[in-house]
C-alpha positions as CSV (number, residue, x, y, z in Angstrom):
1,X,0.0,0.0,0.0
2,X,1.4,3.4,-1.0
3,X,1.5,6.3,1.4
4,X,-1.3,8.0,-0.5
5,X,-3.5,4.9,-0.3
6,X,-2.7,4.6,3.4
7,X,-3.7,8.2,4.0
8,X,-6.9,7.7,2.1
9,X,-7.7,4.7,4.2
10,X,-7.2,6.5,7.4
11,X,-9.3,9.4,6.2
12,X,-12.1,7.0,5.3
13,X,-11.9,5.4,8.7
14,X,-12.1,8.8,10.4
15,X,-15.0,9.8,8.2
16,X,-16.7,6.5,9.0
17,X,-16.4,7.2,12.7
18,X,-17.8,10.7,12.3
19,X,-20.7,9.4,10.1
20,X,-21.5,6.8,12.8
21,X,-21.8,9.7,15.3
22,X,-24.0,11.7,13.0
23,X,-26.3,8.7,12.3
24,X,-28.0,8.4,8.9
25,X,-29.1,12.0,8.4
26,X,-28.2,14.3,5.6
27,X,-25.0,15.5,7.3
28,X,-23.6,12.0,7.1
29,X,-24.2,11.9,3.3
30,X,-22.6,15.3,2.8
31,X,-19.5,14.2,4.8
32,X,-19.2,11.0,2.8
33,X,-19.7,12.9,-0.4
34,X,-16.8,15.2,0.4
35,X,-14.6,12.2,1.1
36,X,-15.4,10.8,-2.3
37,X,-14.9,14.2,-3.9
38,X,-11.4,14.5,-2.4
39,X,-10.5,11.2,-3.9
40,X,-12.0,12.1,-7.3
41,X,-14.8,9.5,-7.1
42,X,-17.3,11.9,-8.7
43,X,-20.2,9.5,-9.3
44,X,-20.1,8.3,-5.7
45,X,-19.8,11.9,-4.4
46,X,-22.8,13.0,-6.5
47,X,-24.9,10.1,-5.2
48,X,-24.2,11.0,-1.6
49,X,-25.0,14.7,-2.1
50,X,-28.3,13.8,-3.9
51,X,-29.2,11.4,-1.0
52,X,-28.7,14.4,1.4
53,X,-31.1,16.5,-0.7
54,X,-33.7,13.8,-0.7
55,X,-33.7,14.0,3.1
56,X,-33.3,17.8,3.2
57,X,-34.2,19.5,-0.1
58,X,-32.9,22.9,1.1
59,X,-29.5,21.7,2.4
60,X,-27.0,24.4,1.2
61,X,-23.9,22.3,1.8
62,X,-25.2,19.5,-0.4
63,X,-25.7,22.0,-3.3
64,X,-22.2,23.3,-2.5
65,X,-20.9,19.7,-2.9
66,X,-22.7,19.2,-6.2
67,X,-21.2,22.5,-7.4
68,X,-17.7,21.3,-6.4
69,X,-18.2,18.1,-8.4
70,X,-19.3,20.1,-11.4
71,X,-16.3,22.4,-11.0
72,X,-13.9,19.5,-10.9
73,X,-15.4,18.1,-14.0
74,X,-15.1,21.5,-15.7
75,X,-18.8,22.1,-16.0
76,X,-18.6,25.7,-14.9
77,X,-22.2,26.8,-15.7
78,X,-23.6,23.9,-13.8
79,X,-21.2,24.6,-10.9
80,X,-22.3,28.3,-10.7
81,X,-26.0,27.3,-10.7
82,X,-25.4,24.9,-7.7
83,X,-23.4,27.6,-5.8
84,X,-26.1,30.2,-6.4
85,X,-28.7,27.7,-5.2
86,X,-26.6,27.0,-2.1
87,X,-26.5,30.7,-1.3
88,X,-30.2,31.0,-1.9
89,X,-30.7,28.5,0.9
90,X,-27.9,29.9,3.1
91,X,-26.7,33.4,2.2
92,X,-24.0,33.2,4.8
93,X,-22.0,30.2,3.4
94,X,-18.5,31.5,2.8
95,X,-17.3,28.5,0.9
96,X,-19.9,29.2,-1.8
97,X,-18.6,32.7,-2.2
98,X,-15.0,31.3,-2.4
99,X,-16.0,28.9,-5.2
100,X,-17.9,31.6,-7.1
101,X,-14.7,33.7,-6.9
102,X,-12.7,30.9,-8.5
103,X,-15.3,30.8,-11.3
104,X,-15.0,34.5,-11.8
105,X,-11.2,34.2,-12.1
106,X,-11.7,31.6,-14.8
107,X,-14.0,34.0,-16.6
108,X,-11.4,36.8,-16.3
109,X,-13.9,38.8,-14.2
110,X,-11.4,39.8,-11.5
111,X,-13.6,42.6,-10.1
112,X,-16.4,40.1,-9.6
113,X,-14.0,37.7,-8.0
114,X,-12.8,40.4,-5.5
115,X,-16.5,41.0,-4.6
116,X,-17.1,37.3,-3.8
117,X,-13.8,37.0,-1.9
118,X,-14.6,40.1,0.2
119,X,-18.0,38.7,1.0
120,X,-16.4,35.4,2.1
121,X,-14.0,37.3,4.3
122,X,-16.8,39.2,5.9
123,X,-18.6,35.9,6.7
124,X,-15.5,34.2,8.0
125,X,-12.4,36.4,8.7
126,X,-10.3,33.4,9.6
127,X,-10.3,31.8,6.1
128,X,-6.7,31.9,4.8
129,X,-7.9,31.1,1.2
130,X,-9.6,34.5,1.0
131,X,-6.4,36.7,1.3
132,X,-4.5,34.1,-0.7
133,X,-6.8,34.4,-3.7
134,X,-6.9,38.2,-3.3
135,X,-3.1,38.1,-3.3
136,X,-3.2,36.2,-6.6
137,X,-5.5,38.7,-8.1
138,X,-3.4,41.7,-6.9
139,X,-0.2,40.1,-8.2
140,X,-1.8,39.5,-11.6
141,X,-2.6,43.2,-11.7
142,X,1.0,44.1,-10.6
143,X,-0.4,45.6,-7.4
144,X,2.6,44.2,-5.6
145,X,2.2,46.0,-2.3
146,X,-1.4,44.9,-1.9
147,X,-0.5,41.4,-3.0
148,X,2.3,41.2,-0.4
149,X,-0.1,42.4,2.4
150,X,-2.7,39.7,1.3
151,X,-0.2,36.9,1.3
152,X,1.1,38.0,4.7
153,X,-2.4,37.8,6.0
154,X,-2.8,34.3,4.5
155,X,0.3,33.0,6.3
156,X,-0.7,34.8,9.5
157,X,-3.9,32.9,9.5
158,X,-2.2,29.6,8.5
159,X,1.5,29.6,9.1
160,X,1.9,26.2,7.4
161,X,0.3,27.5,4.1
162,X,3.4,26.8,2.0
163,X,2.0,28.0,-1.4
164,X,1.0,31.4,0.1
165,X,4.4,31.7,1.8
166,X,6.3,30.8,-1.4
167,X,4.4,33.3,-3.4
168,X,5.0,35.9,-0.8
169,X,8.7,35.2,-0.7
170,X,8.9,35.2,-4.5
171,X,7.1,38.6,-4.7
172,X,9.3,40.1,-1.9
173,X,12.3,38.9,-3.9
174,X,11.0,40.6,-7.0
175,X,10.4,44.0,-5.4
176,X,13.6,44.0,-3.4
177,X,12.3,43.1,0.0
178,X,15.1,40.6,0.4
179,X,15.0,40.4,4.2
180,X,11.4,39.3,4.1
181,X,12.2,36.9,1.3
182,X,15.0,35.3,3.3
183,X,12.7,34.9,6.4
184,X,10.0,33.2,4.3
185,X,12.3,31.0,2.3
186,X,14.0,29.9,5.5
187,X,10.6,29.1,7.1
188,X,9.7,27.0,4.0
189,X,12.9,25.1,4.3
190,X,12.4,24.4,8.0
191,X,8.8,23.3,7.6
192,X,9.7,21.1,4.6
193,X,13.0,19.4,5.6
194,X,13.0,17.1,2.5
195,X,12.3,19.7,-0.1
196,X,15.0,21.1,-2.3
197,X,13.3,24.1,-3.9
198,X,13.0,26.3,-0.8
199,X,16.7,25.9,-0.2
200,X,17.5,26.8,-3.8
201,X,15.3,29.9,-3.4
202,X,16.9,30.8,-0.1
203,X,20.3,30.5,-1.5
204,X,19.3,32.7,-4.5
205,X,18.4,35.5,-2.1
206,X,21.9,35.3,-0.5
207,X,23.6,35.3,-3.9
208,X,21.7,38.3,-5.1
209,X,23.2,40.1,-2.1
210,X,26.6,38.6,-2.9
211,X,26.5,36.7,0.4
212,X,28.1,33.6,-1.2
213,X,29.4,32.1,2.0
214,X,25.9,32.1,3.4
215,X,24.5,30.5,0.2
216,X,27.1,27.7,0.1
217,X,25.9,25.6,3.1
218,X,22.2,26.0,2.0
219,X,23.1,24.7,-1.4
220,X,25.2,21.9,0.0
221,X,22.1,20.8,2.0
222,X,20.1,20.9,-1.2
223,X,22.7,18.7,-3.0
224,X,22.7,16.2,-0.1
225,X,18.9,16.0,-0.2
226,X,18.8,15.3,-3.9
227,X,22.2,14.4,-5.3
228,X,20.9,13.7,-8.8
229,X,19.5,17.2,-9.4
230,X,21.9,18.9,-11.7
231,X,20.6,22.4,-11.0
232,X,21.6,22.2,-7.4
233,X,25.2,21.4,-8.3
234,X,25.1,24.3,-10.8
235,X,23.9,26.8,-8.3
236,X,26.4,25.5,-5.7
237,X,29.1,26.0,-8.3
238,X,27.8,29.6,-8.8
239,X,28.1,30.3,-5.1
240,X,31.5,28.8,-4.8
241,X,32.7,30.8,-7.9
242,X,31.2,34.0,-6.4
243,X,33.3,33.2,-3.2
244,X,36.3,32.8,-5.5
245,X,36.6,29.1,-4.4
246,X,37.3,28.2,-8.0
247,X,38.5,24.6,-7.7
248,X,35.5,23.6,-5.6
249,X,33.3,25.5,-8.1
250,X,34.8,23.5,-11.0
251,X,34.0,20.2,-9.2
252,X,30.4,21.3,-8.7
253,X,30.0,22.3,-12.3
254,X,31.6,19.0,-13.5
255,X,29.2,17.1,-11.3
256,X,26.3,19.0,-12.9
257,X,27.7,18.2,-16.3
258,X,28.0,14.5,-15.6
259,X,24.4,14.4,-14.5
260,X,23.2,16.4,-17.6
261,X,25.8,16.2,-20.3
262,X,23.7,18.4,-22.6
263,X,23.2,21.2,-20.1
264,X,24.6,24.1,-22.1
265,X,24.6,26.5,-19.1
266,X,27.0,24.3,-17.2
267,X,29.5,24.4,-20.1
268,X,29.1,28.2,-20.1
269,X,29.8,28.4,-16.4
270,X,32.9,26.2,-16.7
271,X,34.1,28.4,-19.6
272,X,33.5,31.5,-17.5
273,X,35.5,30.0,-14.6
274,X,38.4,29.1,-16.9
275,X,38.3,32.6,-18.4
276,X,38.5,34.1,-15.0
277,X,41.6,32.0,-14.2
278,X,43.3,32.8,-17.6
279,X,42.8,29.3,-19.0
280,X,41.8,30.7,-22.4
281,X,42.4,27.6,-24.5
282,X,40.3,25.3,-22.3
283,X,37.7,28.1,-22.0
284,X,37.5,28.2,-25.7
285,X,36.7,24.5,-25.9
286,X,34.0,24.8,-23.2
287,X,32.3,27.8,-24.7
288,X,32.2,26.2,-28.2
289,X,30.6,23.1,-26.6
290,X,28.0,25.4,-24.9
291,X,27.2,27.0,-28.3
292,X,27.0,23.7,-30.0
293,X,24.4,22.6,-27.4
294,X,22.5,26.0,-27.5
295,X,23.6,28.4,-30.2
296,X,20.9,30.9,-29.1
297,X,22.4,31.7,-25.7
298,X,23.5,35.3,-25.8
299,X,25.8,35.0,-22.8
300,X,27.8,32.3,-24.6
301,X,28.4,34.6,-27.6
302,X,29.4,37.3,-25.2
303,X,32.0,35.2,-23.5
304,X,33.4,34.0,-26.8
305,X,33.8,37.6,-27.8
306,X,35.8,38.2,-24.6
307,X,38.0,35.3,-25.5
308,X,38.6,36.7,-29.0
309,X,39.3,40.2,-27.6
310,X,41.8,38.8,-25.1
311,X,43.7,37.3,-28.0
312,X,43.5,40.5,-30.1
313,X,41.0,39.1,-32.5
314,X,38.7,42.2,-32.3
315,X,36.9,41.7,-35.6
316,X,35.8,38.2,-34.4
317,X,34.9,39.7,-31.0
318,X,32.6,42.3,-32.7
319,X,30.9,39.6,-34.7
320,X,30.1,37.6,-31.6
321,X,28.9,40.7,-29.7
322,X,26.7,41.6,-32.6
323,X,25.2,38.1,-32.4
324,X,24.7,38.4,-28.6
325,X,22.9,41.7,-29.0
326,X,20.7,40.3,-31.8
327,X,19.7,37.5,-29.5
328,X,19.1,39.7,-26.5
329,X,18.8,43.4,-27.3
330,X,18.6,44.4,-23.7
331,X,21.8,42.8,-22.6
332,X,23.6,45.9,-21.2
333,X,26.9,44.2,-20.6
334,X,27.1,43.2,-24.2
335,X,26.8,46.8,-25.4
336,X,29.5,47.7,-22.8
337,X,31.8,44.9,-24.1
338,X,31.3,46.0,-27.7
339,X,32.1,49.6,-26.7
340,X,35.4,48.3,-25.2
341,X,36.2,46.6,-28.5
342,X,35.4,49.8,-30.4
343,X,37.8,51.7,-28.1
344,X,40.5,49.2,-28.9
345,X,39.9,49.7,-32.6
346,X,39.9,53.5,-32.2
347,X,36.2,53.8,-33.2
348,X,35.4,56.5,-30.6
349,X,31.9,57.5,-31.9
350,X,30.6,53.9,-31.9
351,X,32.1,53.3,-28.4
352,X,30.3,56.3,-26.9
353,X,27.0,55.2,-28.5
354,X,27.3,51.7,-27.1
355,X,28.3,52.9,-23.6
356,X,25.2,55.1,-23.6
357,X,23.1,52.3,-24.9
358,X,24.3,50.0,-22.1
359,X,23.2,52.7,-19.5
360,X,19.7,52.8,-21.0
361,X,19.2,49.2,-19.8
362,X,21.4,49.4,-16.7
363,X,21.9,52.9,-15.4
364,X,24.2,51.8,-12.6
365,X,26.6,49.8,-14.8
366,X,29.9,51.0,-13.5
367,X,32.0,49.9,-16.5
368,X,29.9,51.9,-18.9
369,X,30.2,55.1,-16.7
370,X,34.0,54.5,-16.5
371,X,34.2,54.0,-20.3
372,X,32.4,57.2,-21.0
373,X,34.6,59.1,-18.4
374,X,37.7,57.8,-20.1
375,X,36.5,59.2,-23.4
376,X,35.7,62.6,-21.7
377,X,31.9,62.1,-22.0
378,X,29.0,61.9,-19.6
379,X,26.0,59.6,-19.7
C-alpha cells in the first residue's frame, strides 16, 4: 500500500467514525460525499449529495458539494448554478462565495472575484484562502504592495500555508524586500525538511546580495537531499565561484555536467571559470561546446567575444557581440563589451553610442560610466 493509499484509508476510517456519530441523516451523506470528492470519485460523491437532498431539499452544503463536483469536471455553468442555489438556501455560506470567486477568475472577471472574496472574508475572517486568492489577483494586476499584504495575512492565518508563503517570498524577492524573502524561504525550508526548492530559493536571495558564503551551506544541503539534481550542483558552483573558491566550483560544475551532459549553461559556467583563471584555450573549448548545445544563448556569444578580444581578434569579437545583442537586445553588458572593443579599434563615436546604450538598460553599470569618463563624456 502506497503512502497516499494509506492516508486515504485513514481518512475514510475517520470519516466513518464521524458518520456513525451523525447517524443516517443528511449531514452524514454530505460528509461521505466530500470524502469521495477529495479522492475524485465523482459518481459516488454525486450520489451522496443527492441522498442528502432527498432527506433535506434545502440543504445548502449539499448543493455546494454538487457545485464542487461540477467544477472538478469543468462544468462551470452547472457549478455556478449549484453555488447560487446553495446561497439561496444559506446566504452566509463563505465556501460558496469562495467557489464563485474561482469561477469569476476563470472567466477573467477579476472585479467580480474580488467582490465574492470580500464577502467570504466578511462571513469568516479566519479563512486563509480569502487573502491568498486576493493576493493572486493583486499580483496578476501588478499591485505588488497589496499582494504582499494579502499573502502575509494568509500565512498569518495559517503559518503552514506553503504555497502562500512561497508566493509571498517570490514577490518580496521581485520587489527587493530581500530580508522578508529570506525569512519566508527559511521558514519554508524548516517546515519542509526534505524539499530542495525552498533551499535553492533561499540561496538565491543570498547570492543576489553577494553573500556567497551564506549561500554555500544551504546549497550543500540541497545537494545532499537530492544528489541527482543537476541544477543544485550548478547553483552550488555559482556560489563557490562567487566566493572565489574556483577549484570547488569547478568540481560542482563538473558534477552537474556529468548528471546532464547536454546542459549548455553548465558548459558556459565552466568556460567563465576558466576565463576568470586565464585558462583561455580550455575556456574556448568549453564555450564552443556550450554554443553547440545551444547556439541561441546570448551570454555564450558574449563570453566567446571576450576570449577573442583577449587574444587580439577584435573583428571576431565584434561579430560575436553583434550576435549576442541580436539574441538579447537588452543585454547591457554586451553593449559595454562592444564599446570596449570599439575603443581598442579607435572607433570613438561607436564606443560612446554603445556605452550610452548600455546605460539605457542598466543605469548603474559602472563599467559603462567609466568607459564614458575615459572618453571625456558623460552619460
